KOLDRENMI-731022 format. One line per field, with one value per residue (C-alpha): residue in three letters; chain; y, z, x. Coordinates in nm, 4 decimals, always signed. Layout:
! KOLDRENMI-731022
resn	(ALA | ...) .
chain	(A | ...) .
north	(Y | ...) .
up	(Z | ...) .
east	(X | ...) .
This chain:
! KOLDRENMI-731022
resn	(LEU | ASP | VAL | HIS | SER | GLU | GLU | TRP | PRO | ALA | VAL | ILE | TRP | SER | PHE | PHE | TYR | PHE | PHE | PHE | LEU | LEU | SER | ALA | TYR | TYR | VAL | LEU | ARG | PRO | VAL | ARG | ASP | GLU | MET | GLY | ILE | GLN | SER | GLY | VAL | LYS | ASN | LEU | PRO | GLN | LEU | PHE | THR | TYR | THR | PHE | LEU | GLY | MET | LEU | THR | LEU | VAL | PRO | ILE | PHE | GLY | LEU | ALA | ALA | SER | ARG | TRP | PRO | ARG | PRO | VAL | LEU | VAL | PRO | ALA | VAL | TYR | LEU | PHE | PHE | VAL | LEU | HIS | LEU | VAL | GLY | PHE | PHE | VAL | ALA | MET | ARG | ALA | PHE | PRO | SER | SER | ALA | THR | VAL | ALA | LYS | CYS | PHE | PHE | VAL | TRP | LEU | SER | VAL | PHE | ASN | TYR | PHE | VAL | VAL | SER | VAL | PHE | TRP | SER | PHE | MET | ALA | ASP | ILE | PHE | ALA | THR | GLU | GLN | ALA | LYS | ARG | VAL | PHE | SER | LEU | ILE | SER | ALA | GLY | GLY | ALA | ILE | GLY | ALA | LEU | ALA | GLY | PRO | THR | ILE | THR | ALA | LEU | LEU | VAL | HIS | ARG | ILE | GLY | ILE | ALA | ASN | LEU | LEU | LEU | VAL | SER | ALA | LEU | LEU | LEU | GLY | MET | SER | VAL | VAL | CYS | ILE | LEU | ARG | LEU | SER | SER | TRP | ALA | GLN | GLU | ARG | ALA | LYS | GLY | LYS | ALA | ARG | THR | GLU | ALA | ALA) .
chain	(A | A | A | A | A | A | A | A | A | A | A | A | A | A | A | A | A | A | A | A | A | A | A | A | A | A | A | A | A | A | A | A | A | A | A | A | A | A | A | A | A | A | A | A | A | A | A | A | A | A | A | A | A | A | A | A | A | A | A | A | A | A | A | A | A | A | A | A | A | A | A | A | A | A | A | A | A | A | A | A | A | A | A | A | A | A | A | A | A | A | A | A | A | A | A | A | A | A | A | A | A | A | A | A | A | A | A | A | A | A | A | A | A | A | A | A | A | A | A | A | A | A | A | A | A | A | A | A | A | A | A | A | A | A | A | A | A | A | A | A | A | A | A | A | A | A | A | A | A | A | A | A | A | A | A | A | A | A | A | A | A | A | A | A | A | A | A | A | A | A | A | A | A | A | A | A | A | A | A | A | A | A | A | A | A | A | A | A | A | A | A | A | A | A | A | A | A | A | A | A | A | A | A) .
north	(+13.8561 | +13.6338 | +13.8392 | +13.8792 | +14.2668 | +14.2386 | +14.0403 | +14.3435 | +14.5339 | +14.2206 | +14.1638 | +14.4986 | +14.5355 | +14.1438 | +14.2771 | +14.5563 | +14.3836 | +14.1259 | +14.4324 | +14.6105 | +14.3235 | +14.1593 | +14.5641 | +14.5479 | +14.2585 | +14.3081 | +14.6474 | +14.4923 | +14.1900 | +14.3269 | +14.5042 | +14.1371 | +13.9958 | +14.2842 | +14.1575 | +13.8586 | +13.9457 | +14.1781 | +13.9016 | +13.6884 | +13.4549 | +13.1474 | +13.2066 | +13.1819 | +12.8040 | +12.8652 | +13.1589 | +12.9618 | +12.6999 | +12.9845 | +13.0717 | +12.6716 | +12.7047 | +13.0470 | +12.8886 | +12.5643 | +12.7897 | +13.0698 | +12.8348 | +12.6741 | +12.9934 | +13.1373 | +12.8069 | +12.8611 | +13.2236 | +13.1173 | +12.8922 | +13.1661 | +13.4724 | +13.5142 | +13.5702 | +13.9663 | +14.0309 | +13.7952 | +13.8737 | +14.2893 | +14.2194 | +13.9785 | +14.2146 | +14.5268 | +14.3068 | +14.2884 | +14.6608 | +14.7390 | +14.5077 | +14.6894 | +15.0100 | +14.8280 | +14.7271 | +15.0587 | +15.1872 | +14.9287 | +14.9748 | +15.3513 | +15.3142 | +15.0355 | +15.0599 | +14.7883 | +14.5471 | +14.1884 | +14.0680 | +14.3186 | +14.2231 | +13.8317 | +13.8976 | +14.0931 | +13.8300 | +13.5862 | +13.8026 | +13.9118 | +13.5197 | +13.4179 | +13.7225 | +13.5902 | +13.2638 | +13.3474 | +13.6140 | +13.5203 | +13.1584 | +13.4217 | +13.6087 | +13.2785 | +13.1394 | +13.4626 | +13.4274 | +13.1037 | +13.2411 | +13.5669 | +13.3728 | +13.0236 | +12.7511 | +12.8120 | +13.2059 | +13.1423 | +12.9158 | +13.2823 | +13.5518 | +13.4230 | +13.4443 | +13.8193 | +13.8581 | +13.6763 | +13.9558 | +14.2067 | +14.0153 | +13.9628 | +14.3426 | +14.4041 | +14.2055 | +14.4038 | +14.7621 | +14.6515 | +14.6388 | +14.8980 | +15.1880 | +15.0504 | +15.1226 | +15.4589 | +15.5667 | +15.4211 | +15.6240 | +15.9313 | +15.8006 | +15.5294 | +15.1597 | +15.1953 | +15.4342 | +15.1854 | +14.9783 | +15.2485 | +15.2728 | +14.9058 | +14.9522 | +15.2078 | +14.9386 | +14.6537 | +14.9096 | +14.9714 | +14.5700 | +14.6280 | +14.8582 | +14.6433 | +14.3480 | +14.5506 | +14.6536 | +14.2925 | +14.1844 | +14.4755 | +14.3112 | +13.9790 | +14.0798 | +14.2231 | +13.9604 | +13.7283 | +13.9319 | +13.9862 | +13.6269 | +13.5458 | +13.8240 | +13.6408 | +13.3260 | +13.4602 | +13.5986) .
up	(+0.1531 | -0.0829 | -0.3851 | -0.6053 | -0.6953 | -1.0484 | -0.9823 | -0.7960 | -1.0663 | -1.2269 | -0.8351 | -0.8493 | -1.1239 | -1.0939 | -0.7261 | -0.8487 | -1.1535 | -0.9376 | -0.7097 | -1.0069 | -1.1047 | -0.8318 | -0.7361 | -1.0534 | -0.9642 | -0.6291 | -0.7684 | -0.9149 | -0.6968 | -0.4968 | -0.7934 | -0.9637 | -0.6128 | -0.6681 | -1.0149 | -0.9391 | -0.6867 | -0.9620 | -1.1999 | -0.9313 | -0.7140 | -0.8064 | -1.1450 | -0.9406 | -1.0635 | -1.4172 | -1.4069 | -1.2808 | -1.5253 | -1.8008 | -1.6516 | -1.6501 | -2.0707 | -2.1015 | -1.9326 | -2.1632 | -2.4828 | -2.3748 | -2.2755 | -2.5989 | -2.8091 | -2.5594 | -2.6461 | -2.9453 | -2.9902 | -2.7640 | -3.0294 | -3.2566 | -3.0545 | -2.8246 | -2.4462 | -2.4783 | -2.6956 | -2.6348 | -2.2577 | -2.2822 | -2.5714 | -2.3387 | -2.0645 | -2.2934 | -2.4447 | -2.1130 | -2.0811 | -2.3831 | -2.1973 | -1.9183 | -2.1725 | -2.3359 | -1.9803 | -1.8564 | -2.1891 | -2.1202 | -1.7476 | -1.8139 | -2.1144 | -1.9362 | -1.5947 | -1.4869 | -1.7311 | -1.5948 | -1.9066 | -1.8891 | -1.4969 | -1.6106 | -1.9218 | -1.6208 | -1.3468 | -1.5953 | -1.7900 | -1.4522 | -1.3101 | -1.6253 | -1.5977 | -1.2620 | -1.3406 | -1.6554 | -1.5582 | -1.2270 | -1.4501 | -1.7381 | -1.4488 | -1.3338 | -1.6714 | -1.7557 | -1.4227 | -1.5127 | -1.8296 | -1.6631 | -1.3587 | -1.3858 | -1.1293 | -0.8877 | -0.8855 | -0.8393 | -0.5165 | -0.3769 | -0.5109 | -0.5925 | -0.1948 | -0.2243 | -0.5556 | -0.3959 | -0.1461 | -0.4202 | -0.4892 | -0.1336 | -0.0795 | -0.4093 | -0.2775 | +0.0342 | -0.1712 | -0.4114 | -0.1770 | -0.0111 | -0.3100 | -0.4056 | -0.0599 | -0.0748 | -0.4149 | -0.4966 | -0.3229 | -0.4941 | -0.8213 | -0.8911 | -0.9640 | -1.3092 | -1.3026 | -1.0799 | -1.4083 | -1.5341 | -1.2160 | -1.2650 | -1.6436 | -1.5160 | -1.2569 | -1.5428 | -1.7971 | -1.4790 | -1.5082 | -1.8733 | -1.8093 | -1.5622 | -1.7943 | -2.0851 | -1.8251 | -1.7368 | -2.0617 | -2.1330 | -1.8370 | -1.9683 | -2.2748 | -2.1645 | -1.9457 | -2.2289 | -2.4567 | -2.1417 | -2.1259 | -2.4694 | -2.4598 | -2.1690 | -2.3564 | -2.6166 | -2.4306) .
east	(+13.9653 | +14.1732 | +14.1831 | +14.4764 | +14.5423 | +14.5186 | +14.1582 | +14.0116 | +13.8534 | +13.6773 | +13.5434 | +13.4153 | +13.2302 | +13.1129 | +12.9903 | +12.8109 | +12.6723 | +12.4848 | +12.4242 | +12.2184 | +12.0904 | +11.9041 | +11.8189 | +11.5974 | +11.4079 | +11.3314 | +11.2345 | +10.9556 | +10.8666 | +10.6565 | +10.4879 | +10.4775 | +10.2843 | +10.0343 | +9.9746 | +9.9241 | +9.6497 | +9.4905 | +9.4799 | +9.2891 | +9.4868 | +9.2835 | +9.4854 | +9.8305 | +9.8811 | +9.8120 | +10.0539 | +10.3259 | +10.2054 | +10.2481 | +10.6088 | +10.7657 | +10.6567 | +10.7827 | +11.1489 | +11.0911 | +11.0625 | +11.3394 | +11.6221 | +11.6769 | +11.6596 | +11.9274 | +12.1478 | +12.1259 | +12.2218 | +12.5142 | +12.6409 | +12.6526 | +12.7269 | +13.0077 | +12.9087 | +13.0660 | +12.8094 | +12.5247 | +12.4832 | +12.4698 | +12.1826 | +12.0043 | +11.9926 | +11.9057 | +11.6099 | +11.4937 | +11.5127 | +11.2916 | +11.0322 | +11.0243 | +10.9808 | +10.6916 | +10.5262 | +10.5297 | +10.3826 | +10.1073 | +10.0739 | +10.0171 | +9.7790 | +9.5786 | +9.6210 | +9.3850 | +9.3994 | +9.3987 | +9.6032 | +9.8772 | +9.8814 | +9.8944 | +10.1374 | +10.3890 | +10.3532 | +10.4327 | +10.7199 | +10.8924 | +10.8883 | +11.0910 | +11.3416 | +11.4083 | +11.4969 | +11.6524 | +11.8906 | +12.0429 | +12.1491 | +12.3183 | +12.4657 | +12.6472 | +12.7127 | +12.8886 | +13.0965 | +13.2091 | +13.3455 | +13.5439 | +13.6582 | +13.8736 | +13.7873 | +14.0508 | +13.9437 | +13.6030 | +13.6525 | +13.8295 | +13.6032 | +13.2361 | +13.1155 | +13.2146 | +13.0487 | +12.7384 | +12.7489 | +12.6645 | +12.3486 | +12.2508 | +12.2690 | +12.0909 | +11.7966 | +11.8009 | +11.8202 | +11.5381 | +11.2507 | +11.3942 | +11.3833 | +11.0066 | +10.9173 | +11.0491 | +10.9275 | +10.5973 | +10.3743 | +10.5850 | +10.6086 | +10.3513 | +10.3696 | +10.4371 | +10.7235 | +10.9175 | +10.9406 | +11.1578 | +11.3493 | +11.4499 | +11.5135 | +11.8193 | +11.9775 | +11.9750 | +12.1027 | +12.3795 | +12.4223 | +12.4754 | +12.7547 | +12.8984 | +12.9181 | +13.1096 | +13.3523 | +13.4177 | +13.4008 | +13.6852 | +13.9047 | +13.8915 | +13.9921 | +14.2901 | +14.3339 | +14.3890 | +14.6173 | +14.8502 | +14.8393 | +14.9276 | +15.1898 | +15.3844 | +15.3522 | +15.5176 | +15.7865) .
């Protein structure tokens, strides 16, 4: 592993960031597929069209926000925004367990969530690591996501019959919250590195 000693804290936090992020998604992907079936297989093309429209709407909004707020503030806010959505869907599923409307909304929401949060992750990584560092450490960081993609469905399989589908949303929200902790630690590491570099240049 071609990781320098001073890079290990950032690499480890990034590894777990990607692990928690993809675990959060893959816990819910079986739920999304079930929701797609519940809303009617014939409606799937329409749901993917809504997903496309959702991305078209969300990306410019994120671009506008990124131009106004620094990334260490914006990225955790984005994930906390999605955590609140998960709590909202949990309430909706408990209140309306057989609602086709809730099922359709969740299917579209999770599809947009998947595309969006992964792109935000790699954008954040590009801010944290220089190009030379990225060539050395990104493969190790990617392994965190691969393990998370395996852990998520395993968690679902172990828990779904014990706690029910709706409660899996809270499990996913907890995992997503853990990714926010990793983001905050990475932001702190980047700030310390910048201060150290400034002191070195001043000396």
